[in-house]
Z-matrix of the N, CA and C atoms (Angstrom, degrees):
N
C 1 1.467
C 2 1.527 1 108.83
N 3 1.332 2 116.31 1 133.58
C 4 1.455 3 120.35 2 -175.35
C 5 1.531 4 111.52 3 -71.09
N 6 1.340 5 114.50 4 134.52
C 7 1.463 6 120.32 5 179.75
C 8 1.523 7 110.61 6 -62.58
N 9 1.325 8 116.18 7 -35.96
C 10 1.470 9 120.19 8 -179.33
C 11 1.523 10 111.19 9 -60.03
N 12 1.332 11 116.23 10 -42.71
C 13 1.462 12 120.01 11 179.15
C 14 1.521 13 111.30 12 -65.17
N 15 1.326 14 115.90 13 -39.46
C 16 1.465 15 120.10 14 178.99
C 17 1.522 16 110.54 15 -62.45
N 18 1.330 17 116.35 16 -44.09
C 19 1.466 18 120.50 17 179.57
C 20 1.525 19 111.01 18 -66.03
N 21 1.321 20 116.72 19 -39.90
C 22 1.462 21 120.16 20 177.96
C 23 1.527 22 110.77 21 -62.23
N 24 1.321 23 115.63 22 -42.37
C 25 1.460 24 119.54 23 178.05
C 26 1.524 25 110.84 24 -64.17
N 27 1.331 26 116.58 25 -42.42
C 28 1.464 27 120.57 26 -179.38
C 29 1.523 28 111.13 27 -59.48
N 30 1.321 29 116.65 28 -42.14
C 31 1.468 30 120.74 29 179.51
C 32 1.523 31 110.48 30 -67.21
N 33 1.331 32 117.19 31 -47.79
C 34 1.462 33 120.97 32 -177.66
C 35 1.527 34 111.62 33 -63.48
N 36 1.327 35 117.26 34 -45.27
C 37 1.461 36 120.09 35 -178.66
C 38 1.522 37 111.46 36 -67.30
N 39 1.342 38 117.23 37 -34.34
C 40 1.463 39 120.37 38 177.16
C 41 1.527 40 110.51 39 -65.45
N 42 1.326 41 116.33 40 -42.00
C 43 1.467 42 120.24 41 178.75
C 44 1.524 43 110.91 42 -63.19
N 45 1.327 44 117.03 43 -41.69
C 46 1.459 45 120.62 44 178.84
C 47 1.525 46 111.20 45 -66.43
N 48 1.328 47 116.80 46 -36.75
C 49 1.462 48 120.74 47 179.08
C 50 1.518 49 111.54 48 -66.11
N 51 1.329 50 116.62 49 -30.39
C 52 1.460 51 120.78 50 -178.49
C 53 1.526 52 113.48 51 -81.67
N 54 1.339 53 116.71 52 -2.06
C 55 1.469 54 119.83 53 175.64
C 56 1.530 55 108.49 54 -80.21
N 57 1.334 56 118.73 55 120.86
C 58 1.471 57 121.05 56 -178.09
C 59 1.528 58 111.86 57 -59.16
N 60 1.315 59 115.30 58 140.90
C 61 1.458 60 121.18 59 178.56
C 62 1.513 61 109.98 60 -164.01
N 63 1.323 62 116.41 61 -153.90
C 64 1.461 63 120.82 62 -178.21
C 65 1.527 64 111.50 63 -61.91
N 66 1.344 65 117.05 64 -38.74
C 67 1.468 66 120.41 65 178.51
C 68 1.525 67 111.04 66 -59.11
N 69 1.327 68 115.86 67 -48.68
C 70 1.463 69 120.72 68 179.80
C 71 1.519 70 110.64 69 -58.52
N 72 1.325 71 116.11 70 -47.61
C 73 1.460 72 120.51 71 -177.27
C 74 1.523 73 110.96 72 -59.61
N 75 1.329 74 116.52 73 -42.11
C 76 1.463 75 119.72 74 -179.50
C 77 1.523 76 111.38 75 -67.90
N 78 1.321 77 116.84 76 -45.51
C 79 1.467 78 120.80 77 -179.36
C 80 1.527 79 111.24 78 -60.78
N 81 1.320 80 116.81 79 -44.06
C 82 1.467 81 120.30 80 -178.24
C 83 1.523 82 111.04 81 -68.43
N 84 1.329 83 117.14 82 -45.87
C 85 1.464 84 120.11 83 -176.59
C 86 1.520 85 112.02 84 -65.66
N 87 1.338 86 117.45 85 -39.20
C 88 1.462 87 119.59 86 179.77
C 89 1.525 88 111.86 87 -81.45
N 90 1.325 89 116.00 88 -35.86
C 91 1.462 90 119.83 89 -178.05
C 92 1.510 91 113.62 90 -65.28
N 93 1.336 92 116.57 91 -30.90
C 94 1.461 93 119.88 92 -178.39
C 95 1.520 94 112.88 93 -88.53
N 96 1.332 95 117.63 94 -10.12
C 97 1.459 96 119.90 95 -176.22
C 98 1.526 97 113.01 96 -119.88
N 99 1.321 98 117.48 97 6.54
C 100 1.457 99 120.89 98 178.82
C 101 1.521 100 109.47 99 -133.83
N 102 1.323 101 115.34 100 161.39
C 103 1.464 102 120.11 101 -171.41
C 104 1.523 103 112.90 102 -67.67
N 105 1.307 104 118.17 103 -29.19
C 106 1.461 105 120.38 104 -176.13
C 107 1.522 106 110.62 105 -130.67
N 108 1.332 107 115.89 106 140.36
C 109 1.467 108 120.76 107 176.87
C 110 1.527 109 111.10 108 -92.37
N 111 1.327 110 116.42 109 -5.54
C 112 1.466 111 120.00 110 -174.79
C 113 1.532 112 113.16 111 -67.93
N 114 1.353 113 120.08 112 -49.09
C 115 1.471 114 119.23 113 -176.80
C 116 1.526 115 114.88 114 -56.82
N 117 1.345 116 119.43 115 -48.29
C 118 1.472 117 117.51 116 179.85
C 119 1.524 118 113.37 117 -64.14
N 120 1.333 119 117.30 118 -37.00
C 121 1.467 120 120.28 119 179.82
C 122 1.529 121 110.65 120 -67.16
N 123 1.329 122 116.54 121 -45.43
C 124 1.464 123 119.69 122 178.79
C 125 1.525 124 110.94 123 -66.23
N 126 1.330 125 116.63 124 -33.29
C 127 1.457 126 119.90 125 177.14
C 128 1.518 127 111.60 126 -63.14
N 129 1.331 128 116.34 127 -46.49
C 130 1.464 129 120.45 128 178.13
C 131 1.528 130 110.40 129 -61.47
N 132 1.335 131 116.63 130 -43.33
C 133 1.465 132 120.48 131 178.69
C 134 1.529 133 110.82 132 -61.46
N 135 1.325 134 116.95 133 -39.92
C 136 1.468 135 120.42 134 179.55
C 137 1.523 136 111.37 135 -65.32
N 138 1.335 137 116.08 136 -36.39
C 139 1.461 138 119.30 137 175.99
C 140 1.512 139 111.52 138 -60.95
N 141 1.324 140 115.94 139 -39.27
C 142 1.463 141 119.84 140 178.39
C 143 1.526 142 111.58 141 -71.44
N 144 1.329 143 117.44 142 -28.78
C 145 1.468 144 120.12 143 173.98
C 146 1.528 145 109.42 144 -59.87
N 147 1.333 146 115.62 145 -43.89
C 148 1.469 147 120.47 146 178.79
C 149 1.528 148 110.69 147 -61.72
N 150 1.339 149 116.59 148 -44.02
C 151 1.462 150 120.13 149 -178.82
C 152 1.528 151 111.85 150 -65.97
N 153 1.333 152 116.40 151 -42.16
C 154 1.469 153 119.76 152 178.89
C 155 1.528 154 110.21 153 -63.29
N 156 1.330 155 116.25 154 -41.61
C 157 1.464 156 119.93 155 177.98
C 158 1.527 157 110.75 156 -62.39
N 159 1.334 158 116.02 157 -38.43
C 160 1.464 159 120.01 158 178.84
C 161 1.524 160 111.03 159 -64.32
N 162 1.325 161 116.38 160 -42.31
C 163 1.468 162 120.21 161 177.79
C 164 1.524 163 110.07 162 -64.57
N 165 1.328 164 116.71 163 -40.04
C 166 1.467 165 121.09 164 -177.27
C 167 1.528 166 112.41 165 -63.37
N 168 1.336 167 116.95 166 -33.26
C 169 1.469 168 119.62 167 -177.98
C 170 1.528 169 112.03 168 -91.85
N 171 1.340 170 116.53 169 5.14
C 172 1.456 171 119.67 170 173.43
C 173 1.505 172 116.38 171 90.65
N 174 1.337 173 117.24 172 31.26
C 175 1.466 174 119.55 173 -179.80
C 176 1.526 175 111.47 174 -66.91
N 177 1.338 176 116.73 175 -21.47
C 178 1.462 177 119.81 176 179.41
C 179 1.521 178 111.96 177 -58.17
N 180 1.340 179 115.73 178 -42.89
C 181 1.465 180 119.74 179 178.85
C 182 1.525 181 111.09 180 -64.95
N 183 1.334 182 116.09 181 -37.53
C 184 1.466 183 120.41 182 179.06
C 185 1.520 184 111.03 183 -64.85
N 186 1.332 185 115.87 184 -42.68
C 187 1.462 186 120.42 185 -179.81
C 188 1.523 187 111.06 186 -65.90
N 189 1.333 188 116.44 187 -38.90
C 190 1.465 189 119.72 188 -178.46
C 191 1.522 190 111.97 189 -67.01
N 192 1.330 191 117.26 190 -32.43
C 193 1.467 192 120.53 191 179.91
C 194 1.526 193 112.67 192 -89.25
N 195 1.333 194 116.63 193 -19.68
C 196 1.469 195 121.28 194 178.51
C 197 1.534 196 109.02 195 -131.06
N 198 1.331 197 118.00 196 75.50
C 199 1.474 198 121.20 197 -177.03
C 200 1.519 199 113.89 198 -61.30
N 201 1.334 200 116.86 199 -20.53
C 202 1.467 201 119.16 200 178.81
C 203 1.527 202 111.39 201 -63.53
N 204 1.330 203 116.31 202 -26.58
C 205 1.469 204 119.92 203 178.25
C 206 1.519 205 109.99 204 -64.13
N 207 1.336 206 116.66 205 -46.20
C 208 1.459 207 120.50 206 178.85
C 209 1.523 208 110.77 207 -64.53
N 210 1.322 209 116.89 208 -38.00
C 211 1.466 210 120.18 209 178.20
C 212 1.522 211 110.75 210 -61.90
N 213 1.330 212 116.48 211 -43.67
C 214 1.462 213 120.50 212 179.70
C 215 1.523 214 111.10 213 -63.97
N 216 1.336 215 116.44 214 -44.45
C 217 1.466 216 120.42 215 178.44
C 218 1.522 217 110.47 216 -62.38
N 219 1.330 218 116.43 217 -39.52
C 220 1.462 219 120.80 218 179.79
C 221 1.521 220 111.18 219 -62.41
N 222 1.327 221 116.97 220 -44.25
C 223 1.462 222 120.83 221 -179.23
C 224 1.527 223 111.37 222 -65.38
N 225 1.325 224 116.10 223 -43.45
C 226 1.473 225 119.61 224 178.45
C 227 1.523 226 110.33 225 -63.91
N 228 1.328 227 116.39 226 -46.06
C 229 1.461 228 120.12 227 179.72
C 230 1.508 229 112.43 228 -62.94
N 231 1.334 230 117.00 229 -41.16
C 232 1.462 231 120.91 230 179.88
C 233 1.522 232 111.18 231 -63.41
N 234 1.326 233 116.41 232 -44.31
C 235 1.472 234 120.14 233 178.81
C 236 1.525 235 111.17 234 -63.63
N 237 1.328 236 116.48 235 -40.57
C 238 1.463 237 120.11 236 -178.73
C 239 1.523 238 111.35 237 -66.53
N 240 1.326 239 117.22 238 -44.72
C 241 1.464 240 120.82 239 -179.86
C 242 1.526 241 110.52 240 -65.80
N 243 1.339 242 116.90 241 -39.01
C 244 1.464 243 120.32 242 176.45
C 245 1.523 244 110.59 243 -62.58
N 246 1.329 245 116.49 244 -41.88
C 247 1.467 246 121.15 245 177.75
C 248 1.525 247 111.12 246 -59.88
N 249 1.340 248 117.02 247 -43.95
C 250 1.461 249 120.10 248 178.86
C 251 1.522 250 110.95 249 -63.07
N 252 1.332 251 116.64 250 -40.37
C 253 1.456 252 120.05 251 179.54
C 254 1.513 253 112.22 252 -64.05
N 255 1.322 254 116.54 253 -46.55
C 256 1.465 255 120.72 254 179.15
C 257 1.525 256 110.41 255 -64.33
N 258 1.338 257 117.15 256 -40.93
C 259 1.472 258 120.80 257 178.22
C 260 1.521 259 111.05 258 -61.60
N 261 1.334 260 116.57 259 -39.32
C 262 1.465 261 120.66 260 177.96
C 263 1.518 262 110.73 261 -62.56
N 264 1.321 263 116.89 262 -43.19
C 265 1.463 264 120.71 263 179.60
C 266 1.526 265 111.16 264 -67.07
N 267 1.333 266 117.08 265 -41.40
C 268 1.461 267 120.36 266 -179.83
C 269 1.522 268 111.96 267 -66.26
N 270 1.338 269 116.94 268 -28.53
C 271 1.465 270 119.88 269 179.87
C 272 1.523 271 112.15 270 -67.91
N 273 1.332 272 116.77 271 -14.51
C 274 1.465 273 121.05 272 -179.13
C 275 1.520 274 112.65 273 -90.19
N 276 1.318 275 117.38 274 -2.82
C 277 1.454 276 120.34 275 -177.46
C 278 1.520 277 110.37 276 -89.06
N 279 1.312 278 115.72 277 139.41
C 280 1.450 279 121.50 278 179.10
C 281 1.514 280 111.49 279 -80.67
N 282 1.323 281 115.71 280 -176.41
C 283 1.462 282 120.78 281 -178.59
C 284 1.525 283 112.10 282 -61.97
N 285 1.341 284 116.43 283 -28.84
C 286 1.464 285 120.48 284 -179.84
C 287 1.524 286 112.55 285 -87.44
N 288 1.346 287 116.68 286 2.53
C 289 1.456 288 120.29 287 178.61
C 290 1.507 289 114.37 288 87.49
N 291 1.330 290 117.58 289 -3.12
C 292 1.464 291 120.75 290 -178.23
C 293 1.524 292 110.32 291 -85.45
N 294 1.329 293 116.23 292 149.46
C 295 1.461 294 121.10 293 177.99
C 296 1.518 295 109.77 294 -67.39
N 297 1.331 296 115.63 295 132.87
C 298 1.459 297 120.80 296 -178.49
C 299 1.522 298 109.93 297 -80.39
N 300 1.324 299 116.58 298 103.06
C 301 1.463 300 121.93 299 176.67
C 302 1.520 301 108.71 300 -127.55
N 303 1.323 302 115.05 301 51.02
C 304 1.452 303 121.17 302 -179.38
C 305 1.508 304 108.92 303 -113.33
N 306 1.315 305 115.64 304 177.39
C 307 1.457 306 120.40 305 178.34
C 308 1.520 307 112.07 306 -88.26
N 309 1.321 308 117.03 307 8.02
C 310 1.454 309 120.34 308 176.75
C 311 1.523 310 109.22 309 -76.07
N 312 1.321 311 116.25 310 130.36
C 313 1.464 312 119.63 311 -177.01
C 314 1.516 313 110.53 312 -63.09
N 315 1.326 314 118.00 313 131.92
C 316 1.453 315 120.50 314 179.38
C 317 1.516 316 110.77 315 -70.59
N 318 1.316 317 116.54 316 142.54
C 319 1.455 318 120.49 317 178.53
C 320 1.519 319 108.86 318 -88.92
N 321 1.315 320 115.86 319 168.36
C 322 1.456 321 118.44 320 177.05
C 323 1.520 322 108.38 321 -67.02
N 324 1.333 323 116.17 322 154.87
C 325 1.459 324 118.90 323 -174.07
C 326 1.523 325 113.35 324 -86.87
N 327 1.328 326 117.53 325 4.14
C 328 1.455 327 120.61 326 175.42
C 329 1.521 328 114.38 327 81.80
N 330 1.316 329 117.67 328 3.33
C 331 1.459 330 120.88 329 179.84
C 332 1.522 331 109.92 330 -75.36
N 333 1.336 332 116.60 331 132.63
C 334 1.460 333 119.91 332 -178.77
C 335 1.521 334 110.74 333 -72.44
N 336 1.323 335 115.70 334 163.22
C 337 1.464 336 120.22 335 179.22
C 338 1.523 337 111.23 336 -63.86
N 339 1.334 338 116.22 337 -36.18
C 340 1.463 339 119.37 338 178.38
C 341 1.528 340 110.58 339 -64.72
N 342 1.326 341 116.70 340 -41.16
C 343 1.463 342 120.00 341 178.24
C 344 1.526 343 111.04 342 -63.93
N 345 1.338 344 116.27 343 -41.98
C 346 1.466 345 120.09 344 177.90
C 347 1.524 346 110.67 345 -61.11
N 348 1.326 347 115.61 346 -41.10
C 349 1.465 348 120.67 347 179.63
C 350 1.529 349 111.04 348 -64.70
N 351 1.333 350 116.42 349 -49.16
C 352 1.460 351 120.52 350 -177.15
C 353 1.526 352 111.75 351 -65.64
N 354 1.331 353 116.67 352 -37.75
C 355 1.463 354 119.28 353 178.18
C 356 1.531 355 110.60 354 -66.82
N 357 1.333 356 115.80 355 -39.81
C 358 1.459 357 119.25 356 176.57
C 359 1.516 358 111.30 357 -62.41
N 360 1.319 359 116.04 358 -39.23
C 361 1.460 360 120.73 359 178.10
C 362 1.524 361 110.51 360 -63.32
N 363 1.339 362 115.68 361 -37.31
C 364 1.456 363 119.66 362 178.38
C 365 1.512 364 112.94 363 -69.35
N 366 1.342 365 116.49 364 -38.35
C 367 1.466 366 120.71 365 -178.73
C 368 1.524 367 111.09 366 -56.99
N 369 1.325 368 116.71 367 -42.93
C 370 1.472 369 119.89 368 -179.08
C 371 1.523 370 112.34 369 -93.10
N 372 1.330 371 116.79 370 -39.24
C 373 1.460 372 120.70 371 -172.71
C 374 1.516 373 114.85 372 -67.60
N 375 1.349 374 117.69 373 -31.64
C 376 1.466 375 119.73 374 178.87
C 377 1.522 376 110.69 375 -116.46
N 378 1.332 377 115.44 376 26.44
C 379 1.461 378 121.01 377 174.75
C 380 1.534 379 108.01 378 -89.56
N 381 1.324 380 118.66 379 108.67
C 382 1.468 381 120.14 380 -175.34
C 383 1.522 382 113.39 381 -62.98
N 384 1.328 383 117.36 382 -29.93
C 385 1.460 384 119.74 383 179.09
C 386 1.524 385 110.55 384 -67.21
N 387 1.344 386 116.59 385 -38.12
C 388 1.465 387 120.38 386 176.62
C 389 1.524 388 110.34 387 -65.91
N 390 1.328 389 115.81 388 -40.80
C 391 1.460 390 119.88 389 179.00
C 392 1.528 391 111.20 390 -62.18
N 393 1.324 392 116.98 391 -45.98
C 394 1.460 393 120.51 392 -179.18
C 395 1.526 394 111.28 393 -66.13
N 396 1.340 395 116.41 394 -35.46
C 397 1.465 396 119.48 395 178.16
C 398 1.525 397 110.27 396 -60.09
N 399 1.336 398 116.21 397 -46.43
C 400 1.460 399 119.74 398 -179.14
C 401 1.529 400 111.27 399 -69.05
N 402 1.330 401 116.64 400 -37.34
C 403 1.466 402 119.88 401 178.80
C 404 1.523 403 111.68 402 -63.45
N 405 1.331 404 116.13 403 -32.83
C 406 1.464 405 120.55 404 -179.77
C 407 1.524 406 111.52 405 -86.58
N 408 1.337 407 116.60 406 -40.80
C 409 1.466 408 121.01 407 -172.44
C 410 1.524 409 113.31 408 -74.89
N 411 1.327 410 117.14 409 -50.99
C 412 1.462 411 120.31 410 -172.69
C 413 1.534 412 113.95 411 -58.54
N 414 1.335 413 119.86 412 -47.31
C 415 1.476 414 119.09 413 -177.22
C 416 1.525 415 114.17 414 -60.72
N 417 1.327 416 117.67 415 -23.94
C 418 1.463 417 120.47 416 -179.14
C 419 1.526 418 112.55 417 -65.67
N 420 1.331 419 117.03 418 -20.97
C 421 1.465 420 120.77 419 -175.14
C 422 1.530 421 112.10 420 -109.74
N 423 1.314 422 117.14 421 10.48
C 424 1.459 423 120.73 422 176.92
C 425 1.524 424 109.78 423 -89.49
N 426 1.320 425 116.09 424 143.70
C 427 1.468 426 121.09 425 179.34
C 428 1.529 427 109.53 426 -117.77
N 429 1.325 428 117.84 427 148.70
C 430 1.468 429 120.84 428 -178.73
C 431 1.523 430 113.64 429 -74.42
N 432 1.327 431 117.28 430 -16.93
C 433 1.463 432 120.86 431 -177.46
C 434 1.529 433 110.62 432 -98.09
N 435 1.320 434 115.96 433 155.91
C 436 1.459 435 120.62 434 174.29
C 437 1.521 436 112.19 435 80.18
N 438 1.314 437 116.73 436 -126.12
C 439 1.457 438 122.30 437 -176.22
C 440 1.523 439 110.81 438 -61.49
N 441 1.330 440 115.46 439 155.30
C 442 1.449 441 120.25 440 173.58
C 443 1.525 442 110.73 441 -71.80
N 444 1.322 443 116.21 442 163.87
C 445 1.465 444 120.06 443 -177.35
C 446 1.524 445 112.21 444 -63.17
N 447 1.327 446 117.37 445 -34.02
C 448 1.466 447 120.14 446 179.62
C 449 1.522 448 110.97 447 -65.70
N 450 1.342 449 116.78 448 -44.13
C 451 1.464 450 120.84 449 179.36
C 452 1.524 451 110.93 450 -65.58
N 453 1.331 452 116.86 451 -41.11
C 454 1.463 453 120.06 452 178.76
C 455 1.528 454 111.15 453 -64.36
N 456 1.330 455 115.78 454 -42.68
C 457 1.467 456 119.88 455 177.97
C 458 1.520 457 110.63 456 -62.44
N 459 1.328 458 116.42 457 -39.31
C 460 1.460 459 120.34 458 178.34
C 461 1.517 460 112.23 459 -62.99
N 462 1.343 461 116.56 460 -41.89
C 463 1.463 462 120.53 461 179.13
C 464 1.522 463 111.06 462 -65.16
N 465 1.327 464 116.46 463 -50.67
C 466 1.462 465 120.07 464 -178.97
C 467 1.529 466 110.86 465 -64.26
N 468 1.319 467 115.77 466 -39.22
C 469 1.462 468 119.16 467 178.12
C 470 1.515 469 112.01 468 -63.60
N 471 1.324 470 117.11 469 -38.31
C 472 1.469 471 121.04 470 178.40
C 473 1.524 472 111.08 471 -64.05
N 474 1.327 473 116.13 472 -39.88
C 475 1.469 474 120.42 473 177.25
C 476 1.523 475 109.97 474 -62.48
N 477 1.329 476 116.07 475 -45.38
C 478 1.461 477 121.02 476 179.84
C 479 1.526 478 111.40 477 -61.26
N 480 1.322 479 117.22 478 -44.93
C 481 1.467 480 121.18 479 -178.40
C 482 1.525 481 110.61 480 -65.41
N 483 1.335 482 117.40 481 -39.31
C 484 1.463 483 120.63 482 176.49
C 485 1.525 484 110.19 483 -61.33
N 486 1.317 485 116.57 484 -41.45
C 487 1.469 486 120.40 485 178.01
C 488 1.523 487 110.70 486 -63.87
N 489 1.318 488 116.52 487 -39.64
C 490 1.467 489 120.94 488 178.26
C 491 1.524 490 110.71 489 -58.90
N 492 1.340 491 116.08 490 -46.94
C 493 1.469 492 120.43 491 -179.39
C 494 1.522 493 110.75 492 -61.66
N 495 1.328 494 116.97 493 -48.30
C 496 1.469 495 121.13 494 -176.81
C 497 1.525 496 111.14 495 -65.12
N 498 1.329 497 117.01 496 -48.12
C 499 1.468 498 120.69 497 -175.68
C 500 1.522 499 111.35 498 -68.42
N 501 1.328 500 117.69 499 -46.37
C 502 1.466 501 119.49 500 -177.46
C 503 1.519 502 111.85 501 -71.11
N 504 1.326 503 116.46 502 -33.61
C 505 1.461 504 118.43 503 175.37
C 506 1.528 505 109.28 504 -64.38
N 507 1.331 506 116.37 505 -41.99
C 508 1.463 507 120.10 506 177.24
C 509 1.515 508 112.01 507 -62.42
N 510 1.340 509 116.83 508 -41.99
C 511 1.467 510 120.92 509 178.64
C 512 1.522 511 110.64 510 -61.51
N 513 1.336 512 116.34 511 -45.85
C 514 1.461 513 120.67 512 -178.22
C 515 1.526 514 111.68 513 -64.63
N 516 1.329 515 116.49 514 -44.51
C 517 1.466 516 120.38 515 -179.60
C 518 1.525 517 110.49 516 -66.05
N 519 1.322 518 116.94 517 -42.19
C 520 1.466 519 120.57 518 179.07
C 521 1.527 520 110.82 519 -63.21
N 522 1.328 521 116.29 520 -44.79
C 523 1.463 522 119.77 521 179.59
C 524 1.521 523 110.90 522 -61.89
N 525 1.326 524 115.74 523 -43.02
C 526 1.468 525 118.86 524 -179.72
C 527 1.524 526 110.73 525 -64.76
N 528 1.333 527 117.74 526 -42.69
C 529 1.468 528 120.45 527 -178.68
C 530 1.524 529 111.25 528 -64.81
N 531 1.332 530 116.79 529 -34.40
C 532 1.456 531 120.74 530 179.82
C 533 1.523 532 112.21 531 -73.24
N 534 1.339 533 116.67 532 -26.28
C 535 1.457 534 120.19 533 -173.76
C 536 1.520 535 113.87 534 -102.09
N 537 1.334 536 117.38 535 -6.60
C 538 1.460 537 120.13 536 177.17
C 539 1.526 538 109.67 537 -62.84
N 540 1.311 539 116.34 538 129.07
C 541 1.462 540 120.70 539 -179.43
C 542 1.517 541 113.10 540 79.78
N 543 1.330 542 117.07 541 5.31
C 544 1.465 543 121.23 542 178.51
C 545 1.532 544 109.15 543 -128.54
N 546 1.309 545 116.91 544 66.93
C 547 1.466 546 120.62 545 -174.65
C 548 1.519 547 113.91 546 -59.68
N 549 1.334 548 116.95 547 -35.00
C 550 1.465 549 118.97 548 179.49
C 551 1.536 550 110.50 549 -65.08
N 552 1.332 551 116.25 550 -45.55
C 553 1.461 552 120.51 551 177.70
C 554 1.523 553 110.55 552 -65.18
N 555 1.331 554 116.02 553 -36.99
C 556 1.459 555 121.24 554 177.16
C 557 1.525 556 110.38 555 -57.34
N 558 1.329 557 115.37 556 -44.99
C 559 1.461 558 120.34 557 179.68
C 560 1.523 559 111.46 558 -63.40
N 561 1.329 560 115.86 559 -42.38
C 562 1.467 561 120.32 560 -179.80
C 563 1.528 562 110.67 561 -63.53
N 564 1.334 563 116.74 562 -45.15
C 565 1.465 564 120.98 563 -179.47
C 566 1.529 565 110.73 564 -64.29
N 567 1.336 566 116.27 565 -42.04
C 568 1.460 567 119.74 566 178.24
C 569 1.522 568 110.98 567 -63.20
N 570 1.331 569 116.05 568 -40.96
C 571 1.468 570 120.06 569 177.72
C 572 1.525 571 110.73 570 -62.23
N 573 1.323 572 115.99 571 -42.61
C 574 1.470 573 119.85 572 178.86
C 575 1.526 574 110.44 573 -62.87
N 576 1.334 575 116.56 574 -40.63
C 577 1.465 576 120.49 575 178.52
C 578 1.526 577 110.62 576 -62.87
N 579 1.340 578 115.88 577 -41.75
C 580 1.461 579 119.88 578 177.68
C 581 1.515 580 112.16 579 -62.64
N 582 1.324 581 116.07 580 -41.54
C 583 1.470 582 120.79 581 177.99
C 584 1.528 583 110.47 582 -63.97
N 585 1.338 584 116.35 583 -40.83
C 586 1.467 585 120.57 584 179.70
C 587 1.522 586 111.01 585 -63.82
N 588 1.335 587 116.84 586 -44.53
C 589 1.458 588 120.43 587 178.38
C 590 1.527 589 111.20 588 -62.51
N 591 1.333 590 115.74 589 -46.48
C 592 1.463 591 120.00 590 -179.86
C 593 1.522 592 111.02 591 -62.22
N 594 1.329 593 115.87 592 -45.47
C 595 1.460 594 119.99 593 179.88
C 596 1.518 595 112.57 594 -62.17
N 597 1.336 596 116.24 595 -40.40
C 598 1.463 597 120.15 596 179.56
C 599 1.523 598 110.44 597 -65.10
N 600 1.344 599 116.17 598 -42.73
C 601 1.460 600 119.98 599 179.38
C 602 1.519 601 112.30 600 -63.95
N 603 1.335 602 116.74 601 -44.70
C 604 1.467 603 121.07 602 179.27
C 605 1.528 604 110.44 603 -64.06
N 606 1.329 605 116.23 604 -40.39
C 607 1.469 606 119.92 605 178.33
C 608 1.524 607 111.29 606 -61.24
N 609 1.341 608 116.89 607 -41.49
C 610 1.461 609 120.15 608 177.45
C 611 1.527 610 110.91 609 -61.59
N 612 1.339 611 116.29 610 -42.41
C 613 1.466 612 120.17 611 179.28
C 614 1.527 613 111.18 612 -61.69
N 615 1.330 614 115.56 613 -48.80
C 616 1.460 615 119.68 614 -179.29
C 617 1.524 616 111.43 615 -64.28
N 618 1.334 617 116.01 616 -40.42
C 619 1.463 618 120.48 617 -179.00
C 620 1.524 619 111.12 618 -63.27
N 621 1.342 620 115.76 619 -31.86
C 622 1.462 621 120.36 620 -178.51
C 623 1.525 622 112.68 621 -84.66
N 624 1.327 623 116.62 622 -41.54
C 625 1.459 624 120.81 623 -172.37
C 626 1.523 625 114.19 624 -91.32
N 627 1.340 626 116.69 625 -26.90
C 628 1.463 627 119.89 626 -172.90
C 629 1.520 628 112.13 627 -108.05
N 630 1.343 629 115.77 628 -49.78
C 631 1.469 630 119.05 629 -172.39
C 632 1.523 631 111.71 630 -87.27
């Protein structure tokens, strides 16, 4: 496999990873409201492991011949992302039901590390847009000579997943460092993340069912 192609893929996948989306919103919202940023980041990375493995075994051909499979995955993913967004927004409400926009530091939301990990895995693993990105992106950098397509996909996928871990961990740590001691801003950012997740999920639903 040509080194030039590997480097080109590394640059392109890194740029795509740095585009804000549902992954970013989840990492920021959970990273700023829980003790550790590791579980959500590793969860998202694990979801991409599943997607890369699916591409490696030829799920693209299955999806092209059975489009209902992609539709089903899209609906499940959209509902799940919408649920996470609404849950994020509800976590900001006080006992009286009012939105918390005070200078009181927000407490952790009580979500376990395993739950954070599994939710992160769901955000990426059943995100149809992430699946389509990999289905379109990875084959462009495969060559007919040398390694088999499965091995090449595994290598490129590993590079992508490593980039996901590094970039999202950096995003989470940066967001947390910026919001420490600023509980009001923390609440606003978390609310924005919840709105972004909810909006993305609703858009997926409408895009699948209406358009």
